[in-house]
C-alpha positions as CSV (number, residue, x, y, z in Angstrom):
1,X,26.1,-63.5,-6.5
2,X,26.8,-64.4,-3.2
3,X,26.2,-61.0,-1.9
4,X,22.9,-60.3,-3.7
5,X,21.5,-63.9,-1.6
6,X,23.0,-62.1,1.7
7,X,20.7,-59.3,0.8
8,X,17.7,-61.4,-0.2
9,X,18.2,-63.7,3.3
10,X,18.5,-60.7,5.4
11,X,15.4,-59.2,4.0
12,X,13.3,-62.1,4.6
13,X,13.7,-62.1,7.9
14,X,10.4,-60.9,9.8
15,X,12.2,-58.5,12.2
16,X,13.9,-56.7,9.2
17,X,10.7,-56.3,7.2
18,X,9.2,-55.1,10.2
19,X,11.4,-52.5,10.5
20,X,12.2,-51.6,6.8
21,X,8.4,-51.3,6.7
22,X,8.0,-49.0,9.7
23,X,11.2,-46.9,8.6
24,X,9.6,-46.6,4.9
25,X,5.9,-45.6,6.1
26,X,7.5,-42.4,8.3
27,X,9.7,-41.7,5.2
28,X,6.4,-41.2,3.2
29,X,4.5,-39.9,5.8
30,X,7.3,-36.9,6.5
31,X,7.4,-36.5,2.3
32,X,3.5,-36.2,2.5
33,X,3.5,-33.7,5.2
34,X,6.2,-31.8,3.7
35,X,4.4,-31.4,0.7
36,X,0.9,-30.8,2.7
37,X,2.8,-28.0,4.6
38,X,3.8,-26.1,1.0
39,X,0.6,-26.4,-0.5
40,X,-1.2,-25.0,2.2
41,X,1.8,-22.1,2.6
42,X,1.4,-21.3,-1.3
43,X,-2.3,-21.0,-1.1
44,X,-2.3,-18.6,1.9
45,X,1.1,-16.6,0.3
46,X,-0.8,-16.0,-3.4
47,X,-4.2,-15.6,-1.0
48,X,-2.6,-12.7,0.3
49,X,-0.8,-11.5,-2.6
50,X,-4.0,-11.2,-4.3
51,X,-5.3,-9.5,-1.3
52,X,-2.4,-6.7,-1.2
53,X,-3.0,-6.4,-5.1
54,X,-6.6,-5.5,-4.5
55,X,-6.1,-3.4,-1.9
56,X,-3.6,-1.2,-4.2
57,X,-6.1,-1.5,-7.2
58,X,-8.4,0.5,-4.9
59,X,-6.1,3.5,-4.4
60,X,-7.6,6.6,-6.0
61,X,-5.7,8.0,-9.1
62,X,-5.1,11.8,-8.1
63,X,-5.6,13.4,-11.2
64,X,-9.1,12.0,-11.8
65,X,-10.7,12.0,-8.5
66,X,-9.3,15.4,-6.8
67,X,-12.1,17.9,-7.4
68,X,-12.6,21.0,-5.5
69,X,-15.9,18.9,-3.2
70,X,-12.9,16.3,-2.5
71,X,-10.2,18.5,-2.0
72,X,-12.9,20.4,0.5
73,X,-13.4,17.1,2.2
74,X,-10.0,16.5,2.7
75,X,-9.4,19.9,4.5
76,X,-12.4,19.7,6.7
77,X,-11.5,16.8,7.6
78,X,-7.7,17.8,8.2
79,X,-8.9,20.4,10.5
80,X,-11.4,19.3,11.9
81,X,-14.0,21.3,11.0
82,X,-17.9,20.9,10.7
83,X,-18.4,19.6,7.2
84,X,-22.0,21.2,7.0
85,X,-20.7,25.0,7.3
86,X,-16.9,25.0,7.3
87,X,-14.6,28.2,7.9
88,X,-11.7,27.3,5.7
89,X,-12.9,26.8,1.9
90,X,-11.5,25.3,-1.1
91,X,-11.1,28.1,-3.8
92,X,-9.2,26.7,-6.3
93,X,-6.9,23.6,-7.4
94,X,-3.7,24.8,-8.8
95,X,-3.1,22.0,-11.9
96,X,0.6,20.4,-12.1
97,X,2.0,17.4,-13.3
98,X,3.2,15.8,-10.0
99,X,0.5,13.3,-8.7
100,X,2.0,13.1,-5.5
101,X,1.8,17.0,-4.6
102,X,-1.0,18.9,-5.4
103,X,-1.3,22.7,-4.5
104,X,-4.9,24.4,-3.8
105,X,-5.7,27.7,-2.6
106,X,-8.0,27.8,0.3
107,X,-9.8,30.9,2.0
108,X,-10.5,31.5,5.8
109,X,-11.4,35.0,7.2
110,X,-11.1,36.4,3.8
111,X,-7.4,35.7,3.9
112,X,-6.0,33.1,1.1
113,X,-3.5,30.7,1.3
114,X,-1.7,28.2,-0.6
115,X,-2.5,24.8,0.9
116,X,-1.0,21.1,-0.4
117,X,-2.3,17.9,-0.2
118,X,0.0,15.1,-0.5
119,X,-0.9,11.6,-1.7
120,X,-4.8,12.6,-0.8
121,X,-4.2,12.6,2.6
122,X,-1.8,15.1,4.3
123,X,-2.9,18.7,4.0
124,X,-0.9,21.2,5.5
125,X,-0.6,24.8,5.4
126,X,2.6,26.8,5.0
127,X,5.8,27.2,3.0
128,X,7.4,24.2,0.9
129,X,11.0,24.1,-0.6
130,X,11.6,21.7,-3.5
131,X,15.2,20.0,-3.3
132,X,17.1,23.0,-4.9
133,X,15.8,25.3,-1.9
134,X,13.4,27.1,-4.1
135,X,9.9,28.2,-2.2
136,X,7.3,26.5,-3.8
137,X,4.4,28.1,-2.1
138,X,5.6,31.9,-3.0
139,X,6.1,30.8,-6.7
140,X,2.0,29.5,-6.6
141,X,1.6,33.0,-4.8
142,X,2.8,35.0,-7.6
143,X,1.2,33.1,-10.3
144,X,-1.9,33.7,-8.6
145,X,-1.6,36.9,-7.0
146,X,-4.7,37.9,-8.4
147,X,-6.4,35.6,-6.1
148,X,-4.3,37.2,-3.0
149,X,-4.7,40.8,-3.8
150,X,-7.9,41.0,-2.1
């Protein structure tokens, strides 16, 4: 009992009360500021996540969007040719089950070659080897040897 009376007597001092009010106000303000910062961070984080998800949703699906015209557009842009009269023409899209790597047959000056479109962006003409070391370009040429016989 004696200890409680002593604590009550010390707290009744105006100087101690004022310091206690200041301390509690600073503690409450800092807690309020921390909660406010956390809320603002979470809102910004979720906005950024939704923006990232929206950009991922806009990415094209290769099998449904790749046509001869879109492949021609990719080839024309990669070779920096005139879109109205391109020198390199896409003859055929070779269907395979790979979404990221699509072989196409292009013709330039009556010479047909196998070209590759990777992720709807990268385009190149040349030999492509798989992980076992087999030449995929030669395999496509053998499958379509009537197109290259001319």
